[in-house]
C-alpha positions as CSV (number, residue, x, y, z in Angstrom):
1,M,-83.1,-83.5,70.8
2,N,-80.5,-80.9,69.9
3,E,-81.0,-81.8,66.3
4,L,-84.6,-80.4,66.3
5,N,-85.3,-76.7,66.2
6,D,-87.7,-75.0,68.5
7,T,-90.6,-75.2,66.1
8,M,-90.1,-78.9,65.6
9,I,-89.9,-79.5,69.3
10,L,-93.2,-77.7,69.9
11,L,-94.8,-79.7,67.1
12,L,-93.4,-83.0,68.5
13,K,-94.8,-82.0,71.9
14,Q,-98.2,-81.5,70.5
15,C,-98.2,-84.8,68.6
16,L,-97.0,-86.7,71.6
17,G,-99.5,-85.0,73.9
18,T,-102.3,-86.1,71.6
19,H,-101.2,-89.5,70.5
20,R,-98.4,-90.8,72.8
21,P,-98.4,-88.9,76.1
22,D,-96.4,-91.7,77.6
23,L,-93.4,-90.5,75.5
24,L,-93.5,-86.8,76.6
25,W,-90.6,-87.6,78.9
26,V,-88.3,-87.7,75.8
27,L,-88.6,-83.9,75.5
28,D,-87.3,-83.4,79.1
29,D,-83.9,-85.1,78.4
30,S,-81.8,-83.2,75.8
31,E,-79.1,-85.8,76.1
32,I,-81.3,-88.8,75.3
33,D,-80.0,-91.3,72.7
34,I,-82.8,-92.0,70.3
35,D,-82.5,-95.6,69.0
36,E,-84.4,-97.1,66.2
37,K,-87.3,-98.3,68.4
38,L,-87.9,-95.0,70.1
39,G,-87.3,-93.1,66.9
40,N,-90.0,-95.1,65.2
41,E,-92.4,-94.6,68.1
42,L,-91.9,-90.9,67.8
43,R,-92.3,-90.9,64.1
44,S,-95.5,-93.0,64.4
45,A,-97.1,-90.4,66.7
46,V,-96.2,-87.6,64.2
47,S,-97.6,-89.8,61.4
48,E,-100.9,-90.2,63.2
49,E,-101.1,-86.4,63.4
50,L,-100.2,-86.1,59.7
51,I,-103.0,-88.4,58.8
52,E,-105.6,-86.6,61.0
53,R,-104.7,-83.0,60.2
54,G,-102.0,-82.7,57.6
55,F,-103.9,-82.8,54.4
56,D,-106.4,-80.5,52.7
57,K,-109.7,-81.6,51.1
58,N,-107.8,-82.7,47.9
59,D,-105.5,-84.9,49.9
60,E,-102.6,-82.5,49.3
61,P,-100.3,-81.7,52.3
62,N,-101.3,-78.4,53.9
63,Q,-98.6,-76.3,55.7
64,L,-99.0,-78.4,58.9
65,G,-98.6,-81.5,56.8
66,I,-95.4,-80.2,55.3
67,D,-94.1,-79.4,58.7
68,L,-95.0,-82.8,60.0
69,E,-93.4,-84.5,57.1
70,N,-90.2,-82.5,57.7
71,L,-90.3,-83.6,61.4
72,I,-90.7,-87.2,60.5
73,D,-87.7,-87.0,58.2
74,Q,-85.6,-85.2,60.8
75,L,-86.5,-87.8,63.5
76,G,-85.4,-90.5,61.1
77,R,-82.1,-88.7,60.5
78,I,-81.4,-88.6,64.3
79,F,-81.6,-92.3,64.9
80,M,-80.1,-93.4,61.5
81,K,-76.8,-91.5,62.0
């Protein structure tokens, strides 16, 4: 998780707490190797949050949505390297 900044880690923690509390353990292990399966599970939890809270009334991304999209992208970079 060293590839995520503090803001991204906090955002991921919030998403996991709401949508996938069974994956919160990932945040406790800074040396974890995120493979494609786990990476996609993390991205899915963030995507759920994006759908629920990341868009304004015109279906444009709000600031939270932009932050969530960036987190999804960064999580993808971690397991695709």
